[in-house]
C-alpha positions in Angstrom: -50.1 262.0 286.5 -52.6 264.8 285.9 -53.0 267.7 288.3 -56.3 266.3 289.4 -54.5 263.2 290.7 -52.0 265.2 292.8 -52.9 265.9 296.4 -54.3 269.4 296.7 -52.8 272.2 298.7 -55.3 272.8 301.5 -56.0 276.3 302.8 -57.5 277.4 306.1 -58.6 281.1 306.0 -58.8 283.0 309.2 -60.7 286.2 308.6 -63.6 286.6 306.2 -63.6 290.3 305.7 -62.9 292.0 302.4 -59.6 290.2 301.7 -60.7 286.7 303.0 -63.8 286.7 300.9 -61.7 287.9 298.0 -59.5 284.8 298.3 -62.6 282.6 298.5 -63.9 284.1 295.3 -60.6 283.6 293.4 -60.3 280.0 294.5 -63.9 279.3 293.4 -63.7 281.2 290.2 -60.3 280.1 288.9 -59.9 276.6 290.3 -58.8 275.0 287.0 -56.5 277.9 286.0 -54.8 277.8 289.5 -54.3 274.1 289.3 -52.8 274.4 285.8 -50.4 277.1 286.9 -49.4 275.7 290.2 -49.2 272.0 289.2 -51.7 270.9 291.8 -55.2 271.9 292.9 -55.6 274.5 295.6 -58.7 274.1 297.8 -60.1 275.7 300.9 -61.0 273.2 303.6 -61.9 275.4 306.6 -62.5 279.0 307.6 -62.8 281.1 310.7 -64.4 284.4 311.6 -66.0 286.1 314.5 -69.6 286.0 313.2 -70.8 282.8 311.6 -74.2 284.2 310.7 -73.0 287.3 308.7 -74.0 287.5 305.0 -70.7 287.6 303.2 -71.8 287.3 299.5 -70.0 284.0 299.0 -70.9 280.4 299.3 -69.0 279.0 302.3 -71.2 275.8 302.8 -68.4 273.4 301.6 -65.9 274.5 304.3 -65.6 273.5 307.9 -66.1 276.4 310.3 -63.9 277.1 313.4 -65.0 279.9 315.8 -61.4 280.0 317.1 -58.6 280.8 314.6 -56.1 278.9 316.8 -58.2 275.7 316.3 -58.3 276.4 312.5 -54.5 276.8 312.5 -54.1 273.4 314.2 -56.5 271.4 312.0 -55.0 268.3 310.3 -56.7 269.1 307.0 -55.0 272.5 306.6 -51.6 272.8 304.9 -51.4 276.6 304.7 -52.8 279.0 307.3 -54.0 282.1 305.6 -54.2 285.0 308.1 -56.2 288.0 307.0 -57.7 289.0 310.3 -55.4 292.0 311.1 -54.0 293.3 314.3 -50.5 292.9 315.6 -51.4 291.0 318.8 -54.3 289.0 320.0 -55.9 286.3 317.8 -53.8 287.0 314.7 -50.5 286.5 316.6 -51.7 283.5 318.6 -53.1 281.7 315.6 -50.0 282.4 313.4 -47.8 281.0 316.2 -50.0 278.0 316.5 -50.0 277.3 312.8 -46.2 277.4 312.7 -45.9 275.1 315.7 -48.4 272.7 314.0 -46.1 272.6 310.9 -48.1 274.8 308.6 -46.8 277.4 306.2 -48.4 280.9 306.6 -49.6 283.4 304.1 -50.6 286.7 305.7 -51.7 290.2 304.7 -50.9 291.5 308.2 -48.2 294.2 307.9 -48.6 295.2 311.6 -48.1 291.7 312.8 -44.8 291.4 310.9 -43.6 294.9 311.7 -43.9 294.2 315.4 -43.1 290.4 315.6 -41.5 289.6 312.2 -38.2 288.5 313.5 -39.6 286.1 316.2 -42.1 284.6 313.7 -39.5 284.2 311.0 -37.2 282.4 313.4 -40.0 280.1 314.6 -41.1 279.3 311.1 -37.5 278.4 310.0 -37.0 276.3 313.2 -40.0 274.2 312.1 -39.0 274.1 308.4 -41.9 276.4 307.5 -42.1 279.7 305.5 -44.2 282.9 305.9 -45.3 284.7 302.8 -46.6 288.2 303.0 -46.9 289.8 299.5 -50.4 291.1 300.4 -49.0 293.0 303.4 -47.2 295.6 301.4 -48.7 297.7 298.5 -51.7 295.5 297.9 -51.6 294.0 294.4 -48.1 295.2 293.6 -45.6 292.2 293.7 -42.9 294.2 295.5 -41.9 291.5 298.0 -41.4 289.0 295.2 -39.4 291.6 293.2 -37.0 292.2 296.1 -36.6 288.6 297.3 -36.5 287.0 293.8 -36.3 289.2 290.8 -33.7 291.7 292.3 -31.9 289.1 294.5 -28.7 289.7 292.5 -28.6 293.4 293.2 -27.3 295.4 296.1 -30.2 297.7 296.9 -29.4 301.3 297.5 -32.8 302.9 298.1 -36.4 301.9 298.6 -38.9 304.7 298.2 -42.6 305.0 297.6 -46.2 306.0 298.3 -47.6 303.1 300.3 -50.8 304.3 301.8 -53.7 304.8 299.3 -55.9 306.7 301.8 -53.2 309.4 302.4 -52.6 309.7 298.7 -56.4 310.0 298.1 -56.7 312.8 300.6 -53.7 314.8 299.3 -54.7 314.5 295.6 -58.3 315.3 296.4 -57.3 318.4 298.4 -55.2 319.5 295.4 -57.8 318.8 292.7 -60.8 320.3 294.6 -59.0 323.0 296.5 -60.5 321.6 299.8 -58.9 321.8 303.3 -57.6 318.7 305.0 -60.5 318.5 307.5 -63.1 318.4 304.8 -61.4 315.7 302.8 -60.6 313.7 305.9 -64.3 313.5 306.7 -65.1 312.6 303.1 -62.6 309.7 303.2 -64.2 308.6 306.5 -67.7 308.6 305.0 -66.4 306.6 302.0 -64.9 303.9 304.3 -61.3 304.6 303.3 -60.0 305.1 306.8 -59.0 302.4 309.3 -61.1 302.1 312.5 -58.2 304.1 314.1 -57.7 306.8 311.4 -54.2 307.6 312.8 -53.0 304.3 311.4 -53.5 305.9 308.0 -53.1 309.7 308.3 -50.4 309.4 311.0 -48.2 307.4 308.7 -48.2 304.2 310.9 -49.6 301.8 308.3 -47.2 303.1 305.6 -44.4 302.9 308.2 -45.1 299.3 308.8 -44.8 298.6 305.1 -41.6 300.5 304.8 -39.9 298.7 307.7 -40.7 295.3 306.0 -39.3 296.4 302.7 -36.2 297.8 304.4 -35.6 294.5 306.2 -35.6 292.6 302.8 -33.7 295.3 300.9 -30.8 295.6 303.4 -30.7 292.2 305.1 -31.7 293.6 308.6 -34.1 292.7 311.3 -37.4 294.6 311.1 -37.1 297.9 313.0 -40.4 299.6 312.8 -39.7 301.4 316.0 -36.9 303.3 314.3 -38.9 304.7 311.4 -39.2 308.5 311.5 -42.9 309.1 311.3 -44.8 312.2 310.4 -48.4 312.1 309.1 -50.3 314.4 306.8 -52.5 316.1 309.4 -50.5 319.3 309.2 -50.4 319.6 305.4 -52.5 322.6 304.5 -54.3 323.4 301.3 -52.1 326.5 301.2 -48.9 324.5 301.0 -50.5 322.2 298.4 -51.4 325.1 296.2 -48.0 326.9 296.6 -46.1 323.6 295.9 -48.3 323.1 292.8 -47.4 326.6 291.6 -43.7 325.7 291.9 -44.1 322.4 289.9 -44.3 320.1 292.9 -46.9 317.8 294.5 -47.0 316.8 298.2 -46.9 313.1 298.9 -46.6 311.0 302.1 -43.3 309.4 301.0 -41.4 306.5 302.5 -37.7 306.3 302.0 -35.3 303.7 303.3 -31.5 303.6 302.6 -28.4 302.3 304.2 -25.8 305.0 304.8 -22.4 305.0 306.5 -24.2 306.0 309.7 -26.7 303.2 309.6 -30.2 302.5 308.3 -32.3 305.5 307.6 -36.1 305.0 307.5 -38.6 307.8 307.2 -42.2 308.2 306.3 -42.9 311.9 306.0 -44.7 314.4 303.7 -42.3 315.5 300.9 -42.5 317.6 297.8 -41.8 315.6 294.6 -41.6 316.9 291.0 -45.2 317.1 289.6 -44.1 315.4 286.3 -42.3 312.5 288.1 -44.0 309.1 288.3 -44.6 309.7 292.0 -45.9 313.2 291.4 -48.4 312.0 288.9 -49.8 309.3 291.2 -53.5 309.8 291.8 -56.1 308.6 294.3 -55.6 305.3 296.2 -52.9 304.0 293.9 -49.5 302.9 295.4 -46.1 303.2 293.9 -42.8 301.7 295.0 -39.4 302.7 293.5 -36.5 300.2 293.9 -32.9 301.1 293.1 -30.3 298.5 292.7 -26.6 298.6 291.6 -27.2 296.4 288.5 -30.8 297.1 287.5 -30.8 300.8 288.2 -34.2 302.2 289.1 -37.5 300.3 288.6 -41.0 301.6 289.3 -43.9 299.4 290.4 -47.3 301.0 290.3 -50.8 299.6 291.1 -53.7 299.3 293.5 -52.6 299.4 297.1 -55.7 297.9 298.7 -59.1 296.4 298.0 -60.7 293.0 297.8 -59.3 291.9 294.4 -55.8 293.3 294.5 -55.0 292.1 298.0 -56.6 288.7 297.5 -54.6 288.4 294.3 -51.4 288.8 296.3 -52.5 286.2 298.8 -53.2 283.7 296.0 -49.9 284.5 294.4 -48.2 283.4 297.6 -50.3 280.3 297.9 -49.5 279.3 294.3 -45.8 279.7 295.0 -46.1 277.4 297.9 -48.0 274.9 295.8 -45.1 275.1 293.2 -42.6 274.4 296.0 -41.1 277.8 296.1 -39.8 278.3 299.6 -37.9 281.6 300.3 -37.0 282.7 303.8 -39.4 285.3 305.2 -37.1 288.3 304.7 -35.1 286.9 301.8 -32.2 285.4 303.9 -32.4 283.1 306.9 -33.6 285.0 310.0 -30.5 284.2 312.0 -28.4 286.0 309.4 -30.4 289.2 309.5 -28.3 292.0 311.0 -29.3 294.1 313.9 -29.6 297.5 312.2 -28.0 300.6 313.5 -30.7 303.2 313.3 -29.7 306.5 311.8 -31.8 309.6 311.5 -32.0 310.9 307.9 -29.0 313.1 307.2 -28.9 313.2 303.4 -29.0 316.8 302.3 -31.9 318.0 300.1 -33.6 321.3 299.1 -36.4 322.4 301.5 -39.6 324.3 301.0 -40.1 326.8 303.9 -43.2 328.9 304.5 -43.0 331.6 307.2 -45.4 334.3 308.2 -43.7 337.5 309.4 -44.9 340.6 311.2 -44.9 343.7 309.0 -41.7 345.1 310.5 -38.6 346.6 308.9 -35.9 344.0 308.6 -38.1 341.0 309.4 -37.1 339.1 306.3 -33.4 340.0 306.9 -33.6 338.4 310.3 -34.9 335.1 308.8 -32.2 335.2 306.1 -29.6 335.7 308.9 -30.9 332.7 310.8 -30.7 330.5 307.6 -27.1 331.8 307.0 -26.1 331.0 310.6 -27.4 327.5 310.2 -25.4 327.1 307.0 -28.3 327.2 304.6 -28.5 329.3 301.4 -31.6 330.5 299.7 -32.4 329.3 296.1 -35.8 331.0 295.6 -37.9 333.5 297.6 -41.4 334.8 297.1 -43.7 337.0 299.1 -47.2 335.7 298.7 -49.0 338.8 299.9 -47.9 342.4 300.3 -47.8 343.9 303.7 -50.7 346.2 304.4 -52.9 344.8 301.7 -55.1 342.5 303.8 -53.4 342.4 307.2 -50.2 343.3 308.9 -48.6 339.9 308.2 -46.5 338.8 305.3 -46.4 335.2 304.0 -42.9 334.4 302.6 -42.1 331.3 300.7 -38.4 330.1 300.6 -36.8 327.3 298.7 -33.3 326.4 300.0 -30.4 324.9 298.3 -29.5 321.4 299.6 -29.4 321.3 303.4 -29.2 318.6 306.0 -32.3 317.9 308.2 -30.2 318.9 311.2 -29.3 322.3 309.7 -33.0 322.9 308.8 -34.0 322.1 312.4 -31.3 324.5 313.7 -32.6 327.3 311.5 -36.2 326.7 312.6 -35.1 326.9 316.2 -33.4 330.2 315.5 -36.5 331.6 313.9 -38.3 331.4 317.2 -35.9 334.0 318.8 -36.3 336.6 316.1 -39.4 338.2 317.4 -40.9 338.6 313.9 -42.6 335.2 313.5 -46.3 334.7 313.4 -47.4 331.1 314.1 -45.3 328.1 313.3 -43.1 328.0 310.2 -43.5 325.1 307.8 -40.6 323.0 306.5 -41.1 320.2 303.9 -38.3 318.3 302.3 -38.1 318.3 298.5 -37.2 314.8 297.4 -35.1 314.1 294.3 -36.8 311.2 292.5 
């Protein structure tokens, strides 16, 4: 029997924005190639979006139209419900639940939906004998979900780390390359259409935190716990700190790290300094990178486009082709009922820290700061005074690099600084990550 004689896998696509139209174009452009690789044809039978009259630069005339994505999810001529609408509640959630109840498999690019409702959706899917695939939800075109659930399934994962938001990486690398302040580059990114409708999803670290929580669930066999991710965005990263870090051989990245310690599951998405010559340090523009560390494989690095029509649609189609081949993996790698409830732990792993403080030009000012660090159990590795007192103003900017210290000790030292009477403004502390 040839592939043309085998019943096709029928897709229903909810959402005809950038990603949805990207999927349509791949199906239309590569129909024969997809059929050969999957062993059966994959076709689109129906679509749904808010505005039927919008020009979408694709021929949709052969597909049935549903104004309501829930109705699309329940159609009898749809085998796989492709959800690329976005949003963690509302139509996306309702339609995904309807698809599962109607016996459909689901392919989604919606990291927010899974970060907030992944456990319940996974349990529902498995109760109905269905699967949810979400390669496109994390790191765009990079096949990191497949790497964790399949390629590295024989490893105990020790750490997941990466740059997972291309907009933040664009802003930080643009600031460094052009010497521009954050506010200027933020507006530039907005004009270019790089920011979400709610920019805080990007620059506040929320989007990247969603992705980290999904990877952590797979890596460590736990329920998704996005609400326990320590989040700090890039809004307070100054061009001054970017330049000073560069002088020291570091670049600042919004870096996600998840690891299981004896205290519990640590998940943090925060600005960090990384060595400029490391793979993460060299990452430019909107590119994403995920680093996976396993007991047998060691460290592997996955790099590629983290967003965009082609890369994200490519990931959606990879999931659809796997379903056509009969590859059925539980949503988070193991059955949802076996996922452990994680014990959340704040990051405690010691690391060097970059500290920038501005001091009044007073005798003994620096000695007071050094005393605070010593009382917090922190020793100084490097120290530089950036400007000389009396040259331009009465304040002195001092850069300190510590030996390894715990986050709690750094917080203790910062609190002590406030009582010295020599501080100007708010001190800056950024973790230096070993990668």
